N, C-alpha and C positions, 0 to 999 in steps of 0.2 A: 774344934773338938775331934778327937780321933774317932773313927766310925763305931768301934766298940762302945764308946760313950754316949753316943747320940741318941736322943729320944726321938728328934725330929729328923727333917732332911738337912741338907746342906745349907740352907738357908730358911729360918723361920721368921718370917716378917709380918708386921701388924698390917692391917688392909685398913687404910684411910678413904674415905669419902666425904664430901662436903664437910671437912674440918672435924668429922668424927673418926674414932675408931670403931669400926662395925665389924671387924672380925680378923682373921688371920690367913696367911698364905705359907704354906709349908712347901718348899721347892727343893727337888733332889735333882741333881745332874747325872745322867750315866749314859755312857757311850754317845757323847756329843749330842745328848737331847734332854728336855726337861720334862719332869714329871711334876704337876702343880696339883696340889690338893687345898681348897679354898674352903673356909668354914666362916660362918656368919653368928655373931651373937643374937640378933633378933630377925633372922631371915634377910635373904638376899634383897638390894634396893630395888624398888619399882621403876626407877627412872629409865628411860629408854637407852640414854647415853651410857649407863653402867657397863654393860657388856662390852661395848666397844672400848671404853676406857681401858677396862681390865685386859682385854686381850692386847691392846698397845702396850700397856706396861709389861706384861709377860714378853712380849716381843722386844722391848727395850733390854729387859734383862738378859734376854737370848744372845743380844747382839753385844752387850757388855762383857758376858762371859766368852763369847769367841774373841773378842779383843784381848782378853788377859790371856788367851792360850797361846798367842803370838810370841 
């Protein structure tokens, strides 16, 4: 989608956790960095593994986008 027509960032993604859609991640890439805005339907999961898993997925997206620049 051209920038003028975008409502969200470059990547608007569903957020999945334990087989459920729990929210969304709106990701914008600028100047070789990512801005990530995460929203939740019923609040952030309380499981201790969630934050680490979310950070790992953001890093995987960062790596994927770096590979696409080559």
